[in-house]
LOZADREN-77817 format. One record per residue (C-alpha): residue number from 1; residue in three letters; x, y, z. Coordinates in nm, 2 decimals, padded with zeros to 4 digits. Each point is the difference from the previous one (the first is absolute). Layout:
site k NUM r ALA px X py Y pz Z .
...
//
This chain:
site k 1 r MET px -02.01 py -04.26 pz 00.74 .
site k 2 r THR px 00.08 py -00.32 pz -00.18 .
site k 3 r ARG px -00.28 py -00.21 pz 00.15 .
site k 4 r HIS px -00.26 py 00.25 pz -00.11 .
site k 5 r ARG px 00.13 py 00.02 pz -00.35 .
site k 6 r GLN px -00.08 py -00.37 pz -00.03 .
site k 7 r LEU px -00.36 py 00.04 pz 00.11 .
site k 8 r PHE px -00.15 py 00.05 pz -00.34 .
site k 9 r SER px 00.16 py -00.31 pz -00.14 .
site k 10 r PHE px -00.11 py -00.19 pz 00.31 .
site k 11 r ILE px -00.37 py 00.10 pz -00.05 .
site k 12 r ALA px 00.03 py -00.09 pz -00.36 .
site k 13 r GLY px 00.12 py -00.35 pz 00.09 .
site k 14 r ALA px -00.24 py -00.06 pz 00.29 .
site k 15 r ALA px -00.27 py -00.16 pz -00.20 .
site k 16 r VAL px 00.25 py -00.25 pz -00.15 .
site k 17 r LEU px 00.14 py -00.06 pz 00.34 .
site k 18 r LEU px -00.34 py -00.07 pz 00.16 .
site k 19 r ALA px -00.10 py -00.23 pz -00.29 .
site k 20 r ALA px 00.32 py -00.19 pz 00.03 .
site k 21 r THR px -00.05 py -00.06 pz 00.38 .
site k 22 r ALA px -00.37 py -00.05 pz 00.01 .
site k 23 r GLY px 00.04 py -00.38 pz -00.05 .
site k 24 r GLY px 00.25 py -00.02 pz 00.30 .
site k 25 r VAL px 00.37 py -00.02 pz 00.02 .
site k 26 r LEU px 00.20 py -00.31 pz 00.07 .
site k 27 r ASN px 00.23 py 00.03 pz 00.29 .
site k 28 r GLY px 00.28 py -00.22 pz 00.13 .
site k 29 r GLY px -00.01 py -00.12 pz 00.35 .
site k 30 r LEU px 00.28 py 00.05 pz 00.26 .
site k 31 r GLY px 00.17 py -00.32 pz -00.11 .
site k 32 r ALA px 00.38 py -00.03 pz 00.01 .
site k 33 r THR px 00.06 py 00.35 pz -00.11 .
site k 34 r ALA px -00.15 py 00.17 pz 00.30 .
site k 35 r VAL px 00.23 py 00.19 pz 00.24 .
site k 36 r ALA px 00.02 py -00.21 pz 00.31 .
site k 37 r ALA px -00.04 py 00.25 pz 00.28 .
site k 38 r THR px -00.34 py 00.09 pz 00.15 .
site k 39 r ASN px -00.13 py 00.31 pz 00.17 .
site k 40 r GLY px 00.05 py -00.15 pz 00.34 .
site k 41 r THR px 00.36 py -00.12 pz -00.06 .
site k 42 r LEU px 00.26 py 00.24 pz 00.12 .
site k 43 r ALA px 00.30 py -00.07 pz -00.24 .
site k 44 r ALA px 00.27 py 00.18 pz -00.18 .
site k 45 r THR px 00.06 py -00.10 pz -00.36 .
site k 46 r ALA px 00.30 py -00.18 pz -00.14 .
site k 47 r GLY px 00.14 py 00.33 pz -00.13 .
site k 48 r CYS px 00.05 py 00.14 pz 00.35 .
site k 49 r GLY px 00.37 py 00.04 pz 00.08 .
site k 50 r LYS px 00.11 py -00.05 pz -00.36 .
site k 51 r ALA px 00.16 py 00.26 pz -00.22 .
site k 52 r PRO px -00.27 py 00.07 pz -00.26 .
site k 53 r THR px 00.04 py -00.07 pz -00.37 .
site k 54 r LEU px -00.33 py 00.17 pz -00.10 .
site k 55 r ALA px 00.00 py 00.38 pz -00.06 .
site k 56 r SER px -00.28 py 00.25 pz -00.05 .
site k 57 r GLY px -00.12 py 00.02 pz -00.36 .
site k 58 r THR px -00.17 py -00.22 pz -00.25 .
site k 59 r ARG px 00.05 py -00.37 pz 00.05 .
site k 60 r THR px -00.08 py -00.30 pz -00.22 .
site k 61 r ILE px -00.13 py -00.33 pz 00.13 .
site k 62 r GLN px -00.11 py -00.33 pz -00.16 .
site k 63 r SER px -00.35 py -00.09 pz 00.11 .
site k 64 r SER px -00.24 py -00.26 pz -00.14 .
site k 65 r GLY px 00.23 py -00.04 pz -00.29 .
site k 66 r GLN px 00.00 py 00.36 pz -00.10 .
site k 67 r SER px 00.24 py 00.29 pz 00.05 .
site k 68 r ARG px -00.17 py 00.25 pz 00.23 .
site k 69 r THR px 00.13 py 00.33 pz 00.15 .
site k 70 r TYR px -00.05 py 00.21 pz 00.31 .
site k 71 r ILE px 00.15 py 00.32 pz 00.15 .
site k 72 r LEU px 00.17 py -00.03 pz 00.33 .
site k 73 r ARG px 00.06 py 00.28 pz 00.25 .
site k 74 r ILE px 00.24 py -00.08 pz 00.29 .
site k 75 r PRO px 00.01 py 00.25 pz 00.29 .
site k 76 r ASP px 00.29 py 00.25 pz 00.02 .
site k 77 r GLY px 00.26 py -00.12 pz 00.25 .
site k 78 r TYR px -00.13 py -00.36 pz -00.03 .
site k 79 r ASP px 00.10 py -00.21 pz 00.31 .
site k 80 r ARG px 00.03 py -00.37 pz -00.08 .
site k 81 r ASN px -00.07 py -00.08 pz 00.37 .
site k 82 r ASN px -00.32 py 00.19 pz 00.02 .
site k 83 r PRO px -00.32 py -00.17 pz -00.12 .
site k 84 r TYR px -00.19 py 00.24 pz -00.22 .
site k 85 r ARG px -00.37 py 00.03 pz -00.09 .
site k 86 r LEU px -00.08 py -00.11 pz -00.36 .
site k 87 r VAL px -00.27 py 00.17 pz -00.21 .
site k 88 r PHE px -00.12 py -00.10 pz -00.34 .
site k 89 r GLY px -00.16 py 00.27 pz -00.21 .
site k 90 r PHE px -00.20 py -00.13 pz -00.30 .
site k 91 r HIS px -00.07 py 00.24 pz -00.30 .
site k 92 r TRP px -00.33 py 00.06 pz -00.17 .
site k 93 r LEU px -00.12 py -00.11 pz -00.34 .
site k 94 r ASN px 00.22 py 00.15 pz -00.27 .
site k 95 r GLY px 00.23 py 00.13 pz 00.28 .
site k 96 r SER px 00.34 py -00.13 pz 00.08 .
site k 97 r ALA px 00.25 py -00.08 pz 00.27 .
site k 98 r SER px 00.18 py 00.32 pz -00.10 .
site k 99 r ASN px -00.32 py 00.20 pz 00.07 .
site k 100 r VAL px -00.03 py -00.14 pz 00.35 .
site k 101 r ALA px 00.37 py 00.05 pz 00.08 .
site k 102 r SER px 00.01 py 00.36 pz -00.13 .
site k 103 r ALA px -00.31 py 00.08 pz 00.21 .
site k 104 r GLY px 00.17 py -00.12 pz 00.32 .
site k 105 r TYR px -00.18 py -00.33 pz 00.01 .
site k 106 r TYR px -00.34 py 00.17 pz 00.05 .
site k 107 r GLY px 00.16 py 00.26 pz 00.21 .
site k 108 r LEU px 00.12 py -00.24 pz 00.27 .
site k 109 r ALA px 00.38 py 00.02 pz -00.07 .
site k 110 r PRO px 00.03 py 00.36 pz 00.13 .
site k 111 r LEU px -00.18 py -00.10 pz 00.31 .
site k 112 r SER px 00.20 py -00.31 pz 00.07 .
site k 113 r ASN px 00.32 py 00.18 pz 00.12 .
site k 114 r ASN px 00.21 py -00.28 pz -00.14 .
site k 115 r THR px -00.17 py -00.27 pz 00.20 .
site k 116 r THR px -00.14 py -00.19 pz -00.30 .
site k 117 r ILE px 00.10 py -00.19 pz -00.31 .
site k 118 r PHE px -00.23 py 00.08 pz -00.29 .
site k 119 r VAL px -00.08 py -00.22 pz -00.30 .
site k 120 r ALA px -00.20 py 00.10 pz -00.31 .
site k 121 r PRO px -00.06 py -00.30 pz -00.23 .
site k 122 r GLN px -00.08 py 00.03 pz -00.37 .
site k 123 r GLY px -00.32 py -00.17 pz -00.12 .
site k 124 r ILE px -00.03 py -00.18 pz -00.32 .
site k 125 r ASN px -00.19 py 00.21 pz -00.26 .
site k 126 r ALA px 00.02 py 00.28 pz 00.26 .
site k 127 r GLY px -00.26 py -00.18 pz 00.21 .
site k 128 r TRP px -00.06 py -00.27 pz 00.26 .
site k 129 r ALA px -00.22 py -00.27 pz -00.16 .
site k 130 r ASN px 00.18 py -00.25 pz 00.22 .
site k 131 r THR px -00.07 py -00.28 pz -00.26 .
site k 132 r ASN px 00.06 py -00.34 pz 00.16 .
site k 133 r GLY px 00.13 py 00.18 pz 00.31 .
site k 134 r ARG px 00.31 py 00.13 pz -00.18 .
site k 135 r ASP px 00.00 py 00.34 pz 00.17 .
site k 136 r LEU px -00.03 py -00.16 pz 00.35 .
site k 137 r THR px 00.29 py -00.22 pz -00.10 .
site k 138 r LEU px 00.19 py 00.32 pz -00.10 .
site k 139 r PHE px -00.08 py 00.14 pz 00.35 .
site k 140 r ASP px 00.15 py -00.32 pz 00.16 .
site k 141 r ASP px 00.30 py 00.00 pz -00.23 .
site k 142 r ILE px 00.09 py 00.37 pz 00.06 .
site k 143 r SER px -00.05 py -00.04 pz 00.38 .
site k 144 r ARG px 00.23 py -00.30 pz 00.00 .
site k 145 r GLN px 00.27 py 00.17 pz -00.20 .
site k 146 r ILE px -00.01 py 00.31 pz 00.22 .
site k 147 r GLU px -00.01 py -00.19 pz 00.33 .
site k 148 r ASN px 00.29 py -00.23 pz -00.10 .
site k 149 r ASP px 00.21 py 00.31 pz -00.05 .
site k 150 r LEU px -00.13 py 00.27 pz 00.22 .
site k 151 r CYS px -00.11 py 00.02 pz 00.37 .
site k 152 r VAL px -00.38 py 00.00 pz 00.02 .
site k 153 r ASP px -00.23 py -00.03 pz 00.29 .
site k 154 r THR px -00.24 py -00.29 pz -00.09 .
site k 155 r THR px -00.27 py 00.15 pz 00.22 .
site k 156 r GLN px 00.01 py 00.33 pz -00.20 .
site k 157 r ARG px -00.10 py -00.07 pz -00.36 .
site k 158 r PHE px -00.26 py 00.22 pz -00.16 .
site k 159 r ALA px -00.16 py 00.07 pz -00.34 .
site k 160 r LEU px -00.20 py 00.28 pz -00.15 .
site k 161 r GLY px -00.12 py 00.12 pz -00.34 .
site k 162 r TRP px -00.25 py 00.21 pz -00.18 .
site k 163 r SER px -00.27 py -00.14 pz -00.24 .
site k 164 r TYR px 00.15 py -00.31 pz -00.16 .
site k 165 r GLY px 00.28 py 00.03 pz 00.25 .
site k 166 r GLY px -00.26 py 00.00 pz 00.27 .
site k 167 r ALA px -00.15 py -00.31 pz -00.15 .
site k 168 r MET px 00.34 py -00.17 pz 00.01 .
site k 169 r SER px 00.05 py 00.10 pz 00.37 .
site k 170 r TYR px -00.33 py -00.15 pz 00.08 .
site k 171 r ALA px 00.10 py -00.32 pz -00.18 .
site k 172 r VAL px 00.32 py -00.01 pz 00.21 .
site k 173 r ALA px -00.21 py 00.04 pz 00.32 .
site k 174 r CYS px -00.23 py -00.28 pz -00.10 .
site k 175 r ALA px 00.27 py -00.25 pz -00.11 .
site k 176 r ARG px 00.29 py 00.09 pz 00.23 .
site k 177 r PRO px -00.17 py 00.07 pz 00.34 .
site k 178 r THR px 00.29 py -00.15 pz 00.20 .
site k 179 r VAL px 00.26 py 00.19 pz -00.19 .
site k 180 r ILE px -00.14 py 00.36 pz -00.04 .
site k 181 r ARG px -00.06 py 00.20 pz 00.32 .
site k 182 r ALA px -00.24 py 00.26 pz -00.14 .
site k 183 r VAL px -00.12 py 00.14 pz -00.33 .
site k 184 r ALA px -00.14 py 00.34 pz -00.12 .
site k 185 r VAL px -00.23 py -00.01 pz -00.31 .
site k 186 r LEU px -00.07 py 00.33 pz -00.17 .
site k 187 r SER px -00.31 py 00.00 pz -00.24 .
site k 188 r GLY px 00.03 py -00.38 pz -00.05 .
site k 189 r ALA px -00.22 py -00.28 pz -00.11 .
site k 190 r ASN px 00.02 py -00.38 pz -00.04 .
site k 191 r LEU px 00.20 py 00.00 pz -00.32 .
site k 192 r SER px 00.30 py -00.22 pz 00.08 .
site k 193 r GLY px -00.19 py -00.27 pz 00.18 .
site k 194 r CYS px -00.03 py -00.11 pz 00.37 .
site k 195 r SER px 00.15 py -00.34 pz 00.05 .
site k 196 r GLY px -00.09 py -00.11 pz 00.35 .
site k 197 r GLY px -00.13 py 00.33 pz 00.15 .
site k 198 r THR px -00.12 py -00.15 pz 00.33 .
site k 199 r GLN px 00.28 py 00.10 pz 00.24 .
site k 200 r ALA px 00.05 py 00.32 pz 00.19 .
site k 201 r VAL px 00.22 py 00.28 pz -00.13 .
site k 202 r PRO px 00.00 py 00.36 pz 00.11 .
site k 203 r TYR px -00.17 py 00.20 pz -00.28 .
site k 204 r PHE px -00.03 py 00.37 pz -00.09 .
site k 205 r GLY px -00.23 py 00.08 pz -00.29 .
site k 206 r ILE px -00.03 py 00.35 pz -00.16 .
site k 207 r HIS px -00.25 py 00.08 pz -00.27 .
site k 208 r GLY px -00.17 py 00.30 pz -00.16 .
site k 209 r ILE px -00.38 py 00.03 pz 00.04 .
site k 210 r TYR px -00.06 py 00.06 pz -00.37 .
site k 211 r ASP px 00.28 py -00.21 pz -00.15 .
site k 212 r SER px -00.09 py -00.02 pz -00.37 .
site k 213 r VAL px 00.25 py -00.28 pz -00.08 .
site k 214 r LEU px -00.04 py -00.25 pz 00.29 .
site k 215 r ASN px -00.32 py 00.08 pz 00.19 .
site k 216 r ILE px 00.03 py 00.04 pz 00.37 .
site k 217 r SER px -00.22 py -00.31 pz 00.05 .
site k 218 r GLN px 00.29 py -00.20 pz -00.13 .
site k 219 r GLY px 00.23 py 00.15 pz 00.26 .
site k 220 r ARG px -00.25 py -00.07 pz 00.28 .
site k 221 r SER px -00.02 py -00.36 pz -00.11 .
site k 222 r LEU px 00.38 py -00.04 pz 00.05 .
site k 223 r ARG px -00.02 py 00.17 pz 00.33 .
site k 224 r ASP px -00.28 py -00.23 pz 00.12 .
site k 225 r THR px 00.21 py -00.31 pz -00.07 .
site k 226 r PHE px 00.24 py 00.10 pz 00.27 .
site k 227 r VAL px -00.27 py 00.15 pz 00.23 .
site k 228 r ARG px -00.12 py -00.37 pz 00.02 .
site k 229 r ASN px 00.34 py -00.16 pz 00.00 .
site k 230 r ASN px 00.13 py 00.23 pz 00.28 .
site k 231 r GLY px -00.31 py -00.05 pz 00.22 .
site k 232 r CYS px -00.10 py 00.37 pz -00.01 .
site k 233 r THR px -00.34 py 00.12 pz 00.08 .
site k 234 r ALA px -00.20 py 00.06 pz -00.32 .
site k 235 r GLN px -00.10 py 00.36 pz -00.06 .
site k 236 r SER px -00.07 py 00.25 pz -00.28 .
site k 237 r PRO px 00.27 py 00.26 pz 00.05 .
site k 238 r ARG px -00.09 py 00.37 pz -00.06 .
site k 239 r GLU px 00.10 py 00.14 pz -00.33 .
site k 240 r PRO px 00.03 py 00.36 pz -00.10 .
site k 241 r ALA px -00.26 py 00.18 pz -00.21 .
site k 242 r ARG px 00.07 py 00.09 pz -00.36 .
site k 243 r GLY px 00.13 py 00.36 pz -00.02 .
site k 244 r SER px 00.14 py -00.01 pz 00.36 .
site k 245 r LEU px 00.36 py -00.05 pz -00.13 .
site k 246 r THR px 00.08 py -00.20 pz 00.31 .
site k 247 r HIS px 00.08 py -00.35 pz 00.11 .
site k 248 r ILE px -00.12 py -00.21 pz 00.29 .
site k 249 r THR px 00.22 py -00.28 pz 00.14 .
site k 250 r THR px -00.16 py -00.27 pz 00.22 .
site k 251 r THR px 00.17 py -00.25 pz 00.21 .
site k 252 r TYR px -00.21 py -00.31 pz 00.05 .
site k 253 r ALA px -00.08 py -00.12 pz 00.36 .
site k 254 r GLY px 00.01 py -00.35 pz 00.13 .
site k 255 r CYS px 00.29 py -00.12 pz -00.23 .
site k 256 r ARG px 00.23 py -00.27 pz 00.11 .
site k 257 r ALA px 00.30 py 00.14 pz 00.19 .
site k 258 r GLY px 00.27 py 00.10 pz -00.24 .
site k 259 r TYR px -00.23 py -00.02 pz -00.31 .
site k 260 r PRO px -00.17 py 00.33 pz -00.04 .
site k 261 r VAL px -00.21 py 00.11 pz -00.30 .
site k 262 r GLN px -00.02 py 00.37 pz -00.11 .
site k 263 r TRP px -00.21 py 00.15 pz -00.27 .
site k 264 r ALA px 00.04 py 00.35 pz -00.14 .
site k 265 r ALA px -00.26 py 00.14 pz -00.25 .
site k 266 r PHE px 00.07 py 00.33 pz -00.17 .
site k 267 r ASP px -00.20 py 00.24 pz -00.21 .
site k 268 r GLY px 00.17 py -00.06 pz -00.33 .
site k 269 r ASP px 00.05 py -00.22 pz -00.31 .
site k 270 r HIS px 00.26 py -00.26 pz -00.09 .
site k 271 r THR px 00.32 py 00.13 pz 00.14 .
site k 272 r PRO px 00.27 py -00.10 pz 00.25 .
site k 273 r SER px 00.06 py 00.36 pz 00.11 .
site k 274 r PRO px -00.31 py 00.17 pz 00.12 .
site k 275 r VAL px 00.04 py 00.33 pz 00.18 .
site k 276 r ASP px -00.24 py 00.13 pz 00.27 .
site k 277 r GLY px -00.15 py 00.33 pz -00.11 .
site k 278 r SER px 00.10 py -00.04 pz -00.36 .
site k 279 r SER px -00.14 py -00.18 pz -00.31 .
site k 280 r SER px 00.35 py -00.02 pz -00.15 .
site k 281 r PRO px 00.21 py -00.31 pz 00.11 .
site k 282 r ASN px 00.35 py 00.08 pz 00.11 .
site k 283 r ASP px 00.27 py -00.25 pz 00.09 .
site k 284 r SER px 00.18 py 00.23 pz 00.25 .
site k 285 r ARG px -00.31 py 00.13 pz 00.17 .
site k 286 r THR px -00.21 py -00.32 pz 00.03 .
site k 287 r TRP px -00.10 py -00.14 pz 00.34 .
site k 288 r THR px 00.02 py -00.36 pz -00.12 .
site k 289 r SER px 00.38 py -00.04 pz 00.05 .
site k 290 r GLY px 00.00 py 00.11 pz 00.36 .
site k 291 r GLU px -00.30 py -00.22 pz 00.09 .
site k 292 r ILE px 00.14 py -00.31 pz -00.17 .
site k 293 r TRP px 00.34 py 00.06 pz 00.17 .
site k 294 r ARG px -00.16 py 00.03 pz 00.34 .
site k 295 r PHE px -00.20 py -00.32 pz -00.07 .
site k 296 r PHE px 00.31 py -00.20 pz -00.09 .
site k 297 r SER px 00.21 py 00.15 pz 00.27 .
site k 298 r GLN px -00.23 py -00.11 pz 00.28 .
site k 299 r PHE px 00.13 py -00.36 pz -00.04 .
site k 300 r GLN px 00.31 py 00.02 pz 00.21 .
site k 301 r SER px 00.26 py -00.27 pz -00.02 .
site k 302 r THR px 00.14 py -00.19 pz 00.29 .
site k 303 r THR px 00.26 py -00.17 pz -00.21 .
site k 304 r PRO px 00.32 py -00.04 pz 00.21 .
site k 305 r PRO px 00.31 py 00.18 pz -00.13 .
site k 306 r THR px 00.25 py -00.22 pz -00.19 .
site k 307 r THR px 00.29 py 00.17 pz 00.19 .
site k 308 r ALA px 00.08 py -00.17 pz 00.33 .
site k 309 r PRO px -00.01 py 00.21 pz 00.31 .
site k 310 r PRO px 00.34 py 00.10 pz 00.16 .
site k 311 r THR px 00.15 py -00.25 pz 00.23 .
site k 312 r THR px 00.21 py 00.24 pz 00.21 .
site k 313 r PRO px -00.01 py -00.11 pz 00.36 .
site k 314 r PRO px -00.13 py 00.24 pz 00.26 .
site k 315 r PRO px 00.26 py 00.22 pz 00.18 .
site k 316 r THR px 00.16 py -00.15 pz 00.31 .
site k 317 r THR px 00.05 py 00.33 pz 00.17 .
site k 318 r PRO px -00.26 py 00.04 pz 00.28 .
site k 319 r PRO px -00.24 py 00.30 pz -00.01 .
site k 320 r PRO px 00.09 py 00.30 pz 00.20 .
site k 321 r THR px -00.12 py 00.00 pz 00.36 .
site k 322 r THR px -00.05 py 00.38 pz 00.03 .
site k 323 r PRO px -00.33 py 00.06 pz 00.18 .
site k 324 r PRO px -00.27 py 00.17 pz -00.21 .
site k 325 r PRO px -00.03 py 00.38 pz 00.04 .
site k 326 r THR px -00.25 py 00.13 pz 00.26 .
site k 327 r THR px -00.09 py 00.30 pz -00.21 .
site k 328 r PRO px -00.34 py -00.08 pz -00.18 .
site k 329 r PRO px 00.00 py 00.01 pz -00.38 .
site k 330 r PRO px -00.12 py 00.32 pz -00.17 .
site k 331 r THR px -00.37 py 00.03 pz -00.07 .
site k 332 r THR px 00.03 py 00.15 pz -00.35 .
site k 333 r PRO px -00.35 py -00.02 pz -00.17 .
site k 334 r PRO px -00.05 py -00.19 pz -00.32 .
site k 335 r PRO px 00.16 py 00.16 pz -00.31 .
site k 336 r THR px -00.32 py 00.07 pz -00.20 .
site k 337 r GLY px -00.37 py 00.02 pz 00.05 .
site k 338 r GLN px -00.16 py 00.07 pz 00.34 .
site k 339 r PRO px 00.19 py -00.11 pz 00.31 .
site k 340 r GLY px -00.07 py -00.37 pz 00.07 .
site k 341 r ASP px -00.16 py -00.03 pz -00.34 .
site k 342 r CYS px 00.15 py -00.13 pz -00.33 .
site k 343 r ALA px 00.28 py 00.09 pz -00.24 .
site k 344 r ALA px 00.01 py -00.01 pz -00.38 .
site k 345 r THR px 00.32 py -00.03 pz -00.21 .
site k 346 r TYR px 00.02 py 00.00 pz -00.38 .
site k 347 r ARG px 00.24 py -00.17 pz -00.23 .
site k 348 r LEU px 00.04 py -00.01 pz -00.38 .
site k 349 r ILE px -00.03 py -00.36 pz -00.13 .
site k 350 r THR px 00.09 py 00.06 pz -00.37 .
site k 351 r SER px -00.05 py 00.26 pz -00.27 .
site k 352 r TRP px -00.02 py 00.01 pz -00.38 .
site k 353 r PRO px -00.04 py 00.27 pz -00.26 .
site k 354 r GLY px -00.33 py 00.17 pz 00.09 .
site k 355 r GLY px -00.09 py -00.20 pz 00.31 .
site k 356 r PHE px 00.11 py -00.16 pz 00.33 .
site k 357 r GLN px -00.10 py -00.23 pz 00.28 .
site k 358 r GLY px 00.01 py 00.10 pz 00.37 .
site k 359 r GLU px -00.07 py -00.16 pz 00.33 .
site k 360 r VAL px -00.09 py 00.14 pz 00.34 .
site k 361 r THR px 00.06 py -00.19 pz 00.32 .
site k 362 r VAL px -00.24 py 00.08 pz 00.28 .
site k 363 r ALA px 00.13 py -00.09 pz 00.35 .
site k 364 r ASN px -00.17 py 00.00 pz 00.34 .
site k 365 r THR px 00.22 py 00.20 pz 00.23 .
site k 366 r ALA px -00.24 py -00.02 pz 00.29 .
site k 367 r ALA px 00.00 py -00.24 pz 00.30 .
site k 368 r ALA px -00.36 py -00.10 pz -00.08 .
site k 369 r THR px -00.16 py -00.15 pz -00.31 .
site k 370 r VAL px -00.09 py 00.24 pz -00.28 .
site k 371 r ASN px -00.34 py -00.06 pz -00.15 .
site k 372 r GLY px 00.00 py 00.18 pz -00.33 .
site k 373 r TRP px 00.24 py 00.25 pz -00.15 .
site k 374 r THR px 00.00 py 00.29 pz -00.25 .
site k 375 r VAL px 00.30 py 00.12 pz -00.19 .
site k 376 r GLY px 00.02 py 00.34 pz -00.17 .
site k 377 r LEU px 00.26 py 00.08 pz -00.26 .
site k 378 r THR px 00.06 py 00.27 pz -00.27 .
site k 379 r LEU px 00.10 py -00.11 pz -00.35 .
site k 380 r ALA px 00.24 py 00.22 pz -00.20 .
site k 381 r SER px -00.13 py 00.20 pz -00.29 .
site k 382 r GLY px -00.06 py -00.23 pz -00.30 .
site k 383 r GLN px -00.04 py -00.32 pz 00.20 .
site k 384 r ALA px -00.33 py -00.18 pz 00.01 .
site k 385 r ILE px -00.09 py -00.34 pz 00.15 .
site k 386 r SER px -00.13 py -00.25 pz -00.25 .
site k 387 r SER px -00.05 py -00.30 pz 00.23 .
site k 388 r LEU px 00.03 py -00.06 pz 00.37 .
site k 389 r TRP px -00.02 py -00.31 pz 00.21 .
site k 390 r GLY px 00.00 py -00.07 pz 00.38 .
site k 391 r GLY px -00.22 py 00.30 pz 00.07 .
site k 392 r THR px -00.27 py 00.23 pz -00.13 .
site k 393 r ASN px 00.10 py 00.34 pz -00.14 .
site k 394 r THR px -00.18 py 00.32 pz -00.02 .
site k 395 r GLY px 00.15 py 00.21 pz -00.28 .
site k 396 r THR px 00.26 py -00.09 pz -00.26 .
site k 397 r THR px 00.20 py 00.32 pz -00.03 .
site k 398 r GLY px 00.13 py 00.27 pz 00.24 .
site k 399 r THR px -00.11 py -00.08 pz 00.36 .
site k 400 r VAL px -00.11 py -00.36 pz 00.02 .
site k 401 r THR px -00.15 py -00.19 pz 00.29 .
site k 402 r VAL px 00.03 py -00.38 pz 00.04 .
site k 403 r ARG px -00.20 py -00.19 pz 00.26 .
site k 404 r ASN px 00.07 py -00.36 pz 00.09 .
site k 405 r ALA px -00.16 py -00.29 pz -00.18 .
site k 406 r ALA px -00.23 py -00.24 pz 00.20 .
site k 407 r TYR px 00.28 py -00.25 pz 00.06 .
site k 408 r ASN px 00.29 py 00.22 pz 00.11 .
site k 409 r GLY px -00.16 py 00.27 pz 00.23 .
site k 410 r THR px 00.08 py -00.18 pz 00.33 .
site k 411 r LEU px 00.36 py 00.02 pz 00.10 .
site k 412 r ALA px 00.15 py -00.13 pz 00.32 .
site k 413 r PRO px 00.27 py 00.20 pz 00.18 .
site k 414 r ASN px 00.32 py 00.01 pz -00.22 .
site k 415 r ALA px -00.19 py -00.16 pz -00.29 .
site k 416 r SER px -00.01 py 00.15 pz -00.35 .
site k 417 r THR px -00.17 py -00.04 pz -00.33 .
site k 418 r THR px 00.04 py 00.15 pz -00.35 .
site k 419 r PHE px -00.20 py 00.14 pz -00.28 .
site k 420 r GLY px 00.14 py 00.05 pz -00.35 .
site k 421 r PHE px -00.09 py 00.19 pz -00.31 .
site k 422 r THR px 00.10 py 00.07 pz -00.36 .
site k 423 r ALA px 00.00 py 00.36 pz -00.13 .
site k 424 r THR px 00.07 py 00.19 pz -00.31 .
site k 425 r GLY px 00.26 py 00.28 pz 00.00 .
site k 426 r ASN px 00.36 py 00.02 pz 00.11 .
site k 427 r GLY px 00.07 py -00.21 pz 00.31 .
site k 428 r ALA px 00.32 py 00.19 pz 00.09 .
site k 429 r THR px -00.19 py 00.23 pz 00.24 .
site k 430 r PRO px -00.15 py -00.19 pz 00.29 .
site k 431 r PRO px -00.34 py 00.09 pz 00.15 .
site k 432 r GLY px 00.02 py 00.27 pz 00.27 .
site k 433 r ALA px -00.19 py 00.08 pz 00.32 .
site k 434 r ILE px -00.05 py -00.36 pz 00.09 .
site k 435 r THR px -00.21 py -00.04 pz 00.31 .
site k 436 r CYS px -00.16 py -00.30 pz 00.18 .
site k 437 r THR px -00.29 py 00.01 pz 00.24 .
site k 438 r SER px -00.22 py -00.25 pz 00.17 .
site k 439 r PRO px -00.36 py 00.05 pz 00.12 .
//
């Protein structure tokens, strides 16, 4: 795993890095180089509707008088009239854009199902010192180049990174709060500066409880910046005990609508790929990718499509005047679960070598409101759930039970909700014996 091969050299350079940043980092303001759209502005970029000239691969761009590079990944079957999500993945110290791209942009590319444009910029000296704000300017310049050529939803820009890459993502959140929709910071610290840092941005911090490179206290400090900015209720989230080989994710209460803060502490050291139940990091088995993707995906766009609706006039032929049949409709009971209860259906979202993402839709098939639901399913041999959202699971292999979360247990008649999960194993075989019951 490329990012773990770099870990030794990262630790060796950490003391130099901390010394270099202890005196503070100069950052450029928004200025004239900032991208002009804000989180609240529903807009399609200039690239929408145009035949693109950019292609996936390594690109070169002039920024702050220097030649810089980044790796671009455009979705398969790119539709120039469809506004896409844009995600920046920043590499770690002594890592590279190539490392990020080859690892699927921290595992998000396999989960995106071709809904997202991904960017991996290359840092100067394989880091993100952000001297005089040059790396923030690079973020602006890359964004502008992409958005002038490709169709991007300006309400759906995100950034994430591990270690030094996490520090750069934090810097983007501080300095570009009206541009970036949300960030995820894995094992980060304030190393790239925080110009501004007073406005709300959705924030997800992830950190190991015994991080030997960047102490967890540094990650908590970044988190608390946005706990304050987002108006969340201050608290001390639970963190797992050493030796438990688990993680605990906390969603803060009281945050301003649309600006959540999440914090995940795990029993581990300085890694972007912790695995529950194991002391060995693993890119394909980590829970972080699924939780970050769920965090980013909750921000749904209402950007209007760029293709005009059809203008075909309504038919002039009057409707038939045949009277309705007098025979009452059949009273076939609901297709699954108890009669008048709920139904559960599964679909495969995407898969990759060694893993997959699935989603289960829970529908109320009763005439009355359902208050709480439980779904049972049986995973195929070799499949194991690594992360699950939208519910609480009992078991990860074989027969698994999923109960509703606090926010989605009440379903009005004909209403539905979903829960999703990532799992290891071959996703070609869907779960069997799916049931749905309501107390």
